[in-house]
N, C-alpha and C positions, 0 to 999 in steps of 0.2 A: 503493500500499499504506500510506504514512504517513497519507494522508486516511482510508482505510478504518478504520484502527486508531484515529484520533481519533474517528470516527463511533461505533464500538463503544464506546469509552470514555465518550463523552458519553451514549450510551444507558444505560451502566451507572450513570452519576451520576444521571440522571433517575429510573431504577428504584429506586436507593438512597433518593433523596428521597421518592419516592412511599410507599415501603414503610415507612421510618422515620416520616414525617410520619402515615401512617395508624395505625401501632402505637402512637406515643407520644401523639398528640393527636386522632386520629380525623380526619373530614374537616375539622373547624374548626382542628385542629393544623397539617394540611397547608397550609390557607389562609393562617394566621398566619405560619408559617415561610417560605412564598413571599414574602408582602408584605415582611417584614423584610429578606430576602436581596435582593429586586429593588430595595427602596429604596436599600439601601447601595451596591449596584452600579450603579445608575442615576447616582448622583453621580459614582462613579469613572470611568464610561464617558465622561461628557461633560466632565469636568475632568480626565481622566487626563494629558494632554499637560502642562498647567500644573503639576500636581502632581509628575509625575515630574521634569520640568525642575528644579523646585525641590529635590527630593530630592538630585539629582545637582549643584546649583549650576551648572547649564548656563545659558548665555545664547544668544539668538538672535544670529546673524551675518547680515551681509548680504554681496552679491557683493564690494562695495568693501572689506570688512573681512577676507575669507577667499576671494580670488579663485580660488586653485588647488582648494581643497576644494570650493567653490560650483561650479566647471565640472565637476569629476569626478562630483558628485551629479548634475548636469543631464545629462551625457553618459549615464550608466548609467540614469537614470530614463527618458529616451527610448528605449533599448533595451528597457526593461521595459514601455513603454507607459503610463507612470504620469504625473500631473501632478507638477510641481515641489513637492518638500516643503519645509517650513521646515528650514533647516540650523542646527545649534546646537554650541557648543562647551563641553564640561565641563572645569574646570579641575583635572584630575587627571593625575598622572604614569604611573599605570598604563595601558597601551594597552587600549582597550575602546571599544565602540560600542553604540548601542541605537536602537530605532525606537519611536515611540509615536504617539498619535493616534487617533481613533475611525474614521477612514475613509482612504482614499488622497487625498481632497481636503483633509483636515485632518492630514496625516502630518507628524511631525518626525523627522528623521535626526539623531542627535547623535553626535559622536565626542569622546574625550578629547584634551586637548593632547599627552598622552604619545604616543598613537598616531601623530600626525603627525611626532613626532620619531623614533619607534623603527621605524616600518613603511615599507619601500620602496613606491614608488608601485604597482608591479604588485600587491603583497600589500593594500595599502589598497584597491585597486579590488575585490578580493576580500571583504573586510570590508563595503565599502559596498553591493555587490551583495546580500549576505546580508541586510543590514537592509531592503533595498528588496524582497527576496523577503517578509519579513514583512509590508510594506505591501500587496504584491500579493495575498498569501494572506488578508488581513484577519485576521491572527492576533491583533490586539488584541481584536477582536469575539468571537473564539472563545475566548481565555483570559478575557475578562471574562464570558462567559456560564458557563463552567466555574467561574470563582471565584464567580459569583452562586449557583449551585446548591450549590456546596461550603459557601458561607456561610449558606444557607438550612438545611443539614443541621447545620451547627455551631450554629445558633440553635434547633433543635428541642428540645435538652434543657431549654430555658427553659419549655417548654410542661408540663413536670412541675409547675413553679410556679404558671403563669398560666392554664394550660388543661387541667390534669390531670383535672379533673372532668368534662369533655366528651368524653372517649376513648368510642369505640364499644364497646370491650371493657373490662368493668369486673373480669372474672374472671381476668385474666393474672396469673402470678407476678410480684412486683416485682423479681426478679433479671433478668427479660427487659427491664424497664425500664433497670436499671442497666447490662446489657451494651450496650444501645442507645446509652445516653448516653456511654459510654466508646468503643465501637467505630465507631459510624457516622461520627462526625466524623474519626476517623482513617483509615477506608476512604475517605471522600470526599476527603482530603487526599492520599491516595496516587494516586487516580484522577486529581486535578486536576494532580498533578505528572507523572503519566504522559502527560497530554495536553500539557503544556508541553514534555517531551522529545520527542515526536512532531513537534510543530510546529518544533522546532529542526532536526531531521532533514530535514523538508520544506523549510525555508528554505535549508538547505545545498544542496539539489537543485535548487531553483527559482533561487538565487543563482548557481550554476554555469551554469545555462541562460542567465540574463541576461547573464553575463560572457562566455560562449562557451567557458569552460573551467573545469574545477574546480581551485581552489587550495587543496590540502590543506596545503601549508606554510605558507600565510598563517595558517590556523586554528591550526596547530602552534605557530607563533611566538607567537600572540596568547596561547595558553593558558600557554606557556612564561613569558612575561614578566609574565603576570597573577599568576601563582603567587609571583613573586619581588618584585613592587613593590606594596605593600599599597594598598588603597583604602578609605576611610571613607565607606559610604553605608548608608542604612537597609535591613535584610534585606527589606523589602517591595519596594524597588526592584531588587534583586539579580537576579531572574529575568529581567528585561528585557535585560540585558547579553548580548553576543554569548557571552562566557565567564564563568563565575561570578567576580564580583569579590571575593568574600569568601574562598572557599575551593574547593579542587579537589573535583570529584565523587568521592565514594569508590567502592569496589568493593563485590561482595557485596549484602547486605541493605542497605547504606547508600545504594546507587545509587536505591532505591525512594524515598527521601526527598529526592533531589535533583531540582531543576528543569531541570538540565541533563544531557544525556547524557555519558558519559565521552568526553572529547577523543578518545581513541584509537580509539574505535568510530566517531566522526564522520570522523576523518581516514581510517580504513580504507575507509569507503563512499566518501568523494571520491576516493580512490585507485583504487578499483574502477571508478568512473564514468570516470576518465581512461584506464584501460586498456581499457575497454569502447569507447572512442572517442567 
């Protein structure tokens, strides 16, 4: 169901891109917006691991430098049927973790130094299994494509300046242009965030399969500590963390603008999995 919802949301992003590009800039506008977005995200996709590690201040560690962590990742990645990822440590007191890299062969699993101090071994296994699930699901590819399409839509308003004269429909009311300039990027962002939330739900599910048991209390502890121990990271890097390192996900309308689902809902789903056996 999570994968189906992701596919529907991705289709919605593509449809929004095609509609906005055609209306704002005609056929030429759609091509220009696509080239701009794809070029920007090509760089992000191929250099994401180094960029993300730098944003978190994380350093790659060897088995000799972090033997227990290295062996834990190695044991769980074998259960997941994945190649051994690069292991990294981020010097933050807030307990958290993230995965990056453009493919399972180029994956990086990073944890903060704070998580090694605060989380029991059993719960740390649940955190690592969740990050390996992101690698197994190739979520970096999915989120990069979503970000690329959203970026294209965000660039389309510039077509009013650089390609406005090439539109296929010259008789349209200018308020239509204004509405698209304002609303299309917001709609794209909301869809992109919704895709991110679905990938978190799916990583929770697959992580439980890798571990052999859903650890709802591990996620609950992680969220509880993350809300009480601040972390200074660029907002662009925050969506990659297992729980939002900057602020708790809000309820109501605000949850639409969150890259992470509410932890209570994630915990409830994991607890339901445990009861289902």
